[in-house]
C-alpha positions as CSV (number, residue, x, y, z in Angstrom):
1,X,113.9,110.3,227.1
2,X,117.4,111.0,228.4
3,X,118.8,107.9,229.0
4,X,121.6,109.3,231.0
5,X,119.3,109.6,234.0
6,X,118.1,106.0,233.8
7,X,119.7,103.2,235.6
8,X,122.0,101.3,233.4
9,X,119.6,98.1,233.4
10,X,116.6,100.0,232.2
11,X,118.7,101.8,229.5
12,X,119.8,98.5,228.0
13,X,116.3,97.2,228.0
14,X,115.2,100.3,225.9
15,X,118.1,99.7,223.3
16,X,117.0,96.1,223.0
17,X,113.3,97.0,222.4
18,X,114.3,99.6,219.9
19,X,116.5,97.0,218.1
20,X,113.7,94.5,218.2
21,X,111.2,97.2,216.6
22,X,113.6,98.0,213.8
23,X,113.5,94.4,212.8
24,X,109.8,93.9,213.4
25,X,108.3,97.1,211.9
26,X,108.0,96.9,208.0
27,X,109.8,99.7,206.3
28,X,112.2,100.5,209.0
29,X,116.0,100.2,207.9
30,X,118.6,98.7,209.9
31,X,122.3,97.9,209.5
32,X,123.3,96.2,206.1
33,X,126.2,93.7,206.7
34,X,127.5,92.4,203.5
35,X,129.7,89.3,202.7
36,X,130.7,88.1,199.2
37,X,132.1,84.9,197.9
38,X,133.2,84.2,194.2
39,X,132.4,80.8,192.9
40,X,133.7,79.3,189.6
41,X,133.8,75.7,188.4
42,X,136.8,76.5,186.0
43,X,136.9,76.2,182.2
44,X,134.6,74.7,179.8
45,X,136.2,73.9,176.4
46,X,134.7,75.2,173.1
47,X,133.1,76.0,171.0
48,X,134.7,73.4,168.6
49,X,132.9,74.4,165.5
50,X,132.4,77.9,163.7
51,X,129.2,79.8,164.3
52,X,128.1,78.0,167.4
53,X,128.4,78.5,171.2
54,X,128.8,76.7,174.5
55,X,127.1,77.4,177.8
56,X,128.6,76.9,181.3
57,X,127.6,78.1,184.8
58,X,128.8,79.0,188.1
59,X,126.7,78.3,191.2
60,X,126.4,79.8,194.7
61,X,126.2,77.2,197.5
62,X,125.1,80.0,199.8
63,X,123.9,83.5,199.2
64,X,122.3,85.0,196.0
65,X,123.9,86.1,192.9
66,X,124.4,89.9,192.8
67,X,126.4,89.7,189.6
68,X,128.7,87.4,187.6
69,X,131.2,87.4,184.8
70,X,133.2,85.4,182.3
71,X,136.6,84.9,181.2
72,X,137.7,83.2,177.9
73,X,141.0,81.4,176.7
74,X,141.3,82.2,172.9
75,X,144.7,80.9,171.8
76,X,147.0,82.7,169.5
77,X,147.2,83.6,166.0
78,X,144.4,84.8,163.7
79,X,142.1,82.0,164.7
80,X,142.0,83.7,168.3
81,X,139.7,86.2,166.9
82,X,136.9,83.8,166.7
83,X,136.0,83.3,170.4
84,X,133.9,85.8,171.9
85,X,131.5,86.5,174.9
86,X,127.9,85.6,173.7
87,X,126.3,86.0,177.1
88,X,127.0,86.7,180.8
89,X,123.7,86.6,182.8
90,X,121.8,85.2,185.6
91,X,119.8,81.9,185.6
92,X,117.3,80.2,187.7
93,X,118.9,76.7,187.5
94,X,122.3,76.9,185.6
95,X,120.8,76.2,182.2
96,X,117.6,77.9,181.7
97,X,117.7,81.5,180.2
98,X,115.4,84.4,180.7
99,X,114.3,85.2,177.1
100,X,110.5,85.5,177.3
101,X,108.3,88.4,178.3
102,X,110.2,91.5,179.6
103,X,109.7,92.6,183.2
104,X,110.6,90.8,186.4
105,X,111.5,87.4,185.3
106,X,113.1,85.7,188.3
107,X,113.9,86.0,192.2
108,X,116.6,85.0,194.5
109,X,118.8,83.5,191.6
110,X,121.7,81.6,192.8
111,X,123.3,80.7,189.2
112,X,125.2,82.5,186.6
113,X,125.7,81.7,182.9
114,X,128.7,82.3,180.9
115,X,128.2,81.8,177.1
116,X,131.0,81.6,174.6
117,X,130.4,81.9,170.8
118,X,132.5,81.4,167.8
119,X,132.8,83.4,164.6
120,X,134.5,82.0,161.3
121,X,137.4,80.4,163.2
122,X,138.0,78.1,166.1
123,X,141.0,76.6,167.7
124,X,141.6,73.9,170.5
125,X,142.3,76.5,173.2
126,X,138.9,78.1,173.1
127,X,137.2,78.0,176.6
128,X,135.0,80.0,178.9
129,X,135.0,80.3,182.6
130,X,131.9,81.5,184.5
131,X,132.0,83.5,187.8
132,X,129.1,83.9,190.2
133,X,129.4,86.7,192.8
134,X,127.5,85.2,195.7
135,X,126.1,88.0,198.0
136,X,124.9,87.6,201.5
137,X,123.2,90.5,203.4
138,X,121.2,90.6,206.5
139,X,119.1,93.5,204.9
140,X,119.0,92.6,201.2
141,X,117.9,89.0,201.6
142,X,115.8,88.7,198.4
143,X,116.7,89.6,194.9
144,X,114.8,90.1,191.6
145,X,115.9,90.0,188.0
146,X,114.4,92.5,185.5
147,X,115.0,91.7,181.8
148,X,114.5,93.9,178.7
149,X,115.0,93.0,175.2
150,X,114.9,94.4,171.6
151,X,115.2,93.0,168.1
152,X,118.4,93.5,166.4
153,X,121.1,94.6,165.6
154,X,121.1,93.5,161.9
155,X,122.9,96.2,160.4
156,X,126.7,96.0,160.1
157,X,128.8,97.9,162.9
158,X,125.5,99.5,164.3
159,X,125.5,99.2,168.1
160,X,122.0,98.5,169.7
161,X,121.6,99.5,173.3
162,X,118.8,98.1,175.5
163,X,118.2,99.1,179.1
164,X,116.5,97.4,182.0
165,X,115.5,99.5,185.1
166,X,115.1,98.4,188.8
167,X,111.5,98.7,190.3
168,X,111.1,101.9,192.4
169,X,112.5,101.7,196.0
170,X,115.0,99.0,195.2
171,X,118.8,98.8,194.8
172,X,120.7,97.8,191.6
173,X,123.3,95.1,192.4
174,X,124.5,94.1,189.0
175,X,123.5,93.1,185.5
176,X,124.3,91.1,182.4
177,X,123.8,90.8,178.6
178,X,123.2,88.5,176.0
179,X,122.7,88.2,172.0
180,X,121.2,85.5,170.0
181,X,121.4,83.5,167.8
182,X,124.9,82.0,167.9
183,X,124.9,81.1,164.2
184,X,125.2,84.9,163.3
185,X,129.0,84.7,164.0
186,X,129.5,88.4,164.1
187,X,126.7,89.1,166.6
188,X,127.7,89.6,170.2
189,X,127.2,91.9,173.2
190,X,130.1,94.4,173.4
191,X,128.9,96.3,176.5
192,X,127.4,95.6,179.9
193,X,127.3,98.4,182.3
194,X,125.3,100.2,185.2
195,X,123.5,103.4,184.3
196,X,120.6,105.6,185.3
197,X,117.0,105.9,183.9
198,X,117.1,109.8,183.7
199,X,117.8,112.5,181.1
200,X,121.4,113.1,182.5
201,X,122.2,109.6,181.2
202,X,120.0,109.7,178.3
203,X,118.0,107.1,179.9
204,X,120.7,104.4,179.8
205,X,122.7,105.3,176.5
206,X,125.4,107.1,178.8
207,X,127.0,104.8,181.5
208,X,127.3,105.5,185.1
209,X,130.6,107.5,185.7
210,X,133.3,107.0,188.4
211,X,132.1,108.1,191.9
212,X,128.3,107.9,191.0
213,X,126.1,106.4,193.6
214,X,123.0,104.2,193.4
215,X,122.5,103.6,189.7
216,X,119.1,102.1,189.0
217,X,119.5,100.5,185.5
218,X,121.7,98.3,183.6
219,X,122.3,98.5,179.8
220,X,123.6,95.9,177.3
221,X,124.8,96.8,173.8
222,X,124.5,94.3,170.9
223,X,126.8,94.6,167.9
224,X,126.8,92.9,164.7
225,X,130.2,93.3,162.8
226,X,129.2,91.6,159.5
227,X,125.6,92.3,159.5
228,X,122.7,90.1,158.7
229,X,120.4,87.8,160.6
230,X,116.6,87.9,160.7
231,X,115.9,87.0,164.3
232,X,118.6,88.8,166.1
233,X,117.9,89.9,169.7
234,X,119.8,91.7,172.4
235,X,118.8,91.0,176.0
236,X,119.7,92.9,179.2
237,X,119.4,92.0,182.8
238,X,119.2,94.1,186.0
239,X,119.7,92.4,189.2
240,X,117.9,94.4,192.0
241,X,117.1,94.1,195.6
242,X,113.7,92.3,196.4
243,X,110.5,94.3,196.8
244,X,109.5,95.4,200.3
245,X,113.1,95.9,201.6
246,X,114.0,99.4,203.0
247,X,117.3,100.1,201.0
248,X,117.3,103.9,202.0
249,X,120.5,103.4,204.0
250,X,122.3,101.5,201.2
251,X,124.8,103.0,199.0
252,X,126.0,101.2,195.8
253,X,129.1,103.2,194.5
254,X,130.3,103.0,190.9
255,X,134.0,102.8,190.1
256,X,134.9,103.2,186.4
257,X,138.1,103.3,184.2
258,X,138.7,103.5,180.5
259,X,141.9,102.9,178.7
260,X,143.0,103.2,175.1
261,X,143.0,100.1,172.7
262,X,143.0,97.6,171.4
263,X,143.8,99.2,168.1
264,X,146.0,96.7,166.2
265,X,144.5,93.7,164.3
266,X,144.4,90.4,166.6
267,X,145.4,92.1,169.9
268,X,143.9,92.4,173.2
269,X,143.5,94.9,176.1
270,X,142.7,94.8,179.7
271,X,141.3,97.4,182.1
272,X,140.9,96.9,185.8
273,X,139.3,99.0,188.5
274,X,138.7,98.5,192.2
275,X,136.4,99.4,195.1
276,X,138.9,101.2,197.3
277,X,137.2,102.0,200.6
278,X,133.6,102.1,199.2
279,X,132.5,98.7,200.3
280,X,132.4,95.0,199.0
281,X,132.5,94.3,195.3
282,X,129.2,92.9,194.3
283,X,129.4,93.1,190.5
284,X,131.0,94.8,187.5
285,X,130.7,95.5,183.8
286,X,132.7,95.8,180.6
287,X,132.7,97.3,177.2
288,X,134.7,97.9,174.1
289,X,133.7,101.1,172.6
290,X,134.3,104.2,170.8
291,X,135.3,106.1,174.1
292,X,133.8,108.7,176.6
293,X,130.9,106.3,177.3
294,X,130.1,108.2,180.5
295,X,129.8,111.7,179.0
296,X,128.3,110.7,175.5
297,X,125.7,108.2,174.1
298,X,127.5,104.8,173.6
299,X,129.2,104.4,170.2
300,X,130.8,101.4,168.9
301,X,134.4,100.6,168.4
302,X,136.6,101.2,165.4
303,X,136.1,97.8,163.8
304,X,133.1,95.4,163.3
305,X,135.1,92.5,164.6
306,X,135.8,94.0,168.0
307,X,134.5,91.9,170.9
308,X,134.8,91.1,174.6
309,X,136.6,88.1,175.8
310,X,136.0,88.8,179.6
311,X,134.3,90.6,182.3
312,X,135.1,89.0,185.6
313,X,136.3,89.7,189.4
314,X,140.0,89.9,189.7
315,X,143.0,91.0,191.6
316,X,144.6,94.5,191.2
317,X,146.6,93.2,188.2
318,X,143.8,91.9,186.3
319,X,144.0,88.2,187.1
320,X,140.8,86.3,187.7
321,X,140.1,85.2,191.3
322,X,140.0,81.7,192.3
323,X,137.0,79.6,193.5
324,X,135.9,80.6,197.2
325,X,137.6,83.9,197.1
326,X,135.9,86.1,199.8
327,X,138.2,89.3,199.3
328,X,137.7,90.1,195.6
329,X,137.9,94.0,195.3
330,X,138.6,94.5,191.5
331,X,136.9,94.0,188.2
332,X,138.6,93.4,185.0
333,X,137.4,93.9,181.3
334,X,139.2,91.9,178.6
335,X,138.7,93.0,175.0
336,X,140.1,92.0,171.8
337,X,140.0,93.2,168.1
338,X,139.2,91.0,165.0
339,X,141.3,90.6,161.9
340,X,141.5,94.4,161.1
341,X,143.0,97.3,162.8
342,X,140.7,99.3,165.0
343,X,141.5,102.9,165.4
344,X,139.8,105.2,168.4
345,X,138.9,102.1,170.2
346,X,138.8,101.9,173.9
347,X,138.2,99.4,176.8
348,X,135.9,100.2,179.7
349,X,135.2,98.7,183.0
350,X,132.9,99.1,185.9
351,X,133.0,97.9,189.6
352,X,129.9,98.1,191.9
353,X,130.7,98.3,195.5
354,X,128.1,98.1,198.2
355,X,128.5,99.7,201.7
356,X,128.7,97.5,204.9
357,X,127.6,98.4,208.4
358,X,125.2,101.3,207.7
C-alpha cells in the first residue's frame, strides 16, 4: 500500500496499527532503548586475617544487572600483595552464590557480589568495593544467568579456563568469575572475559577481540600460584537476555585493550577501554595474562603470585565511577604482581557496549 496516496489521518492509523502489531506479535523485534545506572555501596573493609575472604554486594534499585565489578584497596609495601579478587559475580539476593548444578541458575538478578580474598599477608587498608551495572531496556526486559564450573586448578601456576555459553537466540550482556575455597591463599580468578563458543576462538580459550560483535559466551580463568588444595573449583557466569525475546536487532560490540605489565615485584598496572560511539556500557572484563589473549589460547602471567585487584566501570582515566552514575562509558582492569618479578606479563580489559535505538 502506498501511503503517499492515503489521507494523512488514515496513514497515521496504519502506522499505529503496525506499531501495535510489533508489540503484540511474539518474535517481532522492535526498538531497543537502553539506559544504564551504576550502583555501589562503597568499600567493605577486610579481609583482616590471612587465607580468608569477605563478601560485599551492590544492588539495583531499578533495572537488572547486566554485569558488575569490584575495586580493591590494598595498601602499600609487601603486605599489599595479599589482597586479591576471589569473585565478581551475580547473585539472587546479595548474599547467595550460584555454586550448584551447572546450567541456567537464575533469572532477572538485581544484585552483584564482590569477594575479596587474602593470601599470606594482610593490612588494615584492605577493602573491596562492588559495582552493579543496572540495565533497563524496553526490549531486553528479562535476563538469565548461565553458570559452568570445573574442579581445579590444583597445580602450581597452571591456569584453568571454564566457559559458559548463552542459550541459542539470546544476547550475552556480561559475566563473572569465582574461585573457591578461600583458605587456599594462592587460588584466585585471574581472567573474566567475553568470547565465542566456536572454533575460531577455540571454544572460549581465545577471548573476543576489539571490534567483534555479539559474543555468546563468557570465560573465567582460575589460577593457583602456590598449588595445592583438594576441593578447588573455578566458576564462570554468563548473563544473557531472557528466553523468547527477539534480539535479532541487538548488537553488543566488544572493545578491548592490552598493555604491558606489571613486571616488577609488588607493583600494579591499569588498563582502560571505552565504548566510543558503539552504544551504552553494559559490562566489562579483565585479566592478567601472558599476552595475546585474543589470538592465542589463554596463557598465565609470568609469576604465580600475579592477581587481579579490580575490574570496574570507570572514567577515561581509570577512576571508578560514583554511585548513581548514568554515563559510565569505560571499563578498567587493575592488576598486580606478588612478591616476585613477572616477566612477559600483560593486563587486559574488555568493555561490552549495547546499541540503542535499533
